[in-house]
N, C-alpha and C positions, 0 to 999 in steps of 0.2 A: 657734323652738318655737311650738307651737299654744297659744293661750290658751283653755282649756277653760271658763273662767268665763263664765257666761251661755249656754253651749251648750244646756243643758237648756231654758232659757226660750225660746231661738230655736226649738228643735224643738217645743215646746208651742204656740207661735204658728203655726208651719207646719202642725202637725196640725189646729189649729182652722180654718185657712184651707182646707186640703184637705177637711175635714169639711163646711164650709159650701158649698164649690164642688160637692162630690159630691151634696149635698142638692138644689142647684139643678139639677144634671144629672139626678138621679133624677126630679125634678118634671117636667122636660121629657119624659122617656121615659114618665111615667105617663099621658100623654094618648094614647099609642099602645099601651101594654101594660097588662095587668091586673097587680095587685100580685104575684100568684103567678108570672106570666110574667117579670116584672122580677126577682123573687127568684131564679128558676131561672137566668136569663141571668147574673145577678151571680155566682151560685154556680159556674156552669160556667167563667166567665172567671177567677174567683179560684182555682178548682181547677187550671186550666191554668197560671196564673202560679205557684202553689205547686209543682206538679210540675216546672216549668222551674227554679225556684229550687233544689229538692232535687237535680235533675240537675246543675246548674252547681256547686253547693257540695259535691256528693257526700256529703250528710248522710244517714246511715243510722240516725238516732236515732228509730226508730219503736217504738211500744208492742209488747211481746212477749207480754203477757198478754191473754186474751180479755176479762177484766173492764175492762181499760184501754180497749180498743176500744169496748166497750159504753157506757162513760161518755162517751167522745169522741163517739160517734154520738148518744147521748141529749142531750148538751149542744148539738150541732149542730142537732138537731131543735127543741129548745126555743128556743135563742137565735137561730138563723138563720131557720129555716122559719117559726116562729110570730111571733117578735119583729120580724123585718124585714118580713114581710108586713103586720103591723099598722102598722109605720112607713111603708111605702109607701102603705098605704090612707089614713093620716093626711095624708100629703103630697098625695094626690089630693083628699081631701075638704076639708081646712082650709087647705092651702097650706104652703109652706116656712117662712114667718115664724112662724106660730102653732105649727107642729110643733116648731120649734127652741126656742121660748120654753117650751113645755110640757116638752120634753125636758130643758131646762136646770134645771128644778125637780126632776128625779129625785133628785139627791144630797141635797137638803134633805129631800125626802119620806122617803127611806130612812133618813136620819139621825134623823128624827123618830120612827121606829118603833123 
């Protein structure tokens, strides 16, 4: 039998490791690409991976209403296009260490409001 106790903690630590490694990877690419080029490249790669996952799992749970698509697109534009471009610009200008420190303050700042 699989011991599920501690599995959430393990995945949380793995997610933090992957996030930190991706930040270092993005910093390396930021010397060769602009933040917008990096964001578009990441989006194309993520879209291809998502389509492959949908094809493999044969998941047809897509929104059927136009308003759902509009909210999905608006969320993508705000969260990914603007937010990630600002994140990549910060990586380029102040480096990964400072960017991650400032980013780690986000939950406390949001909680303060």
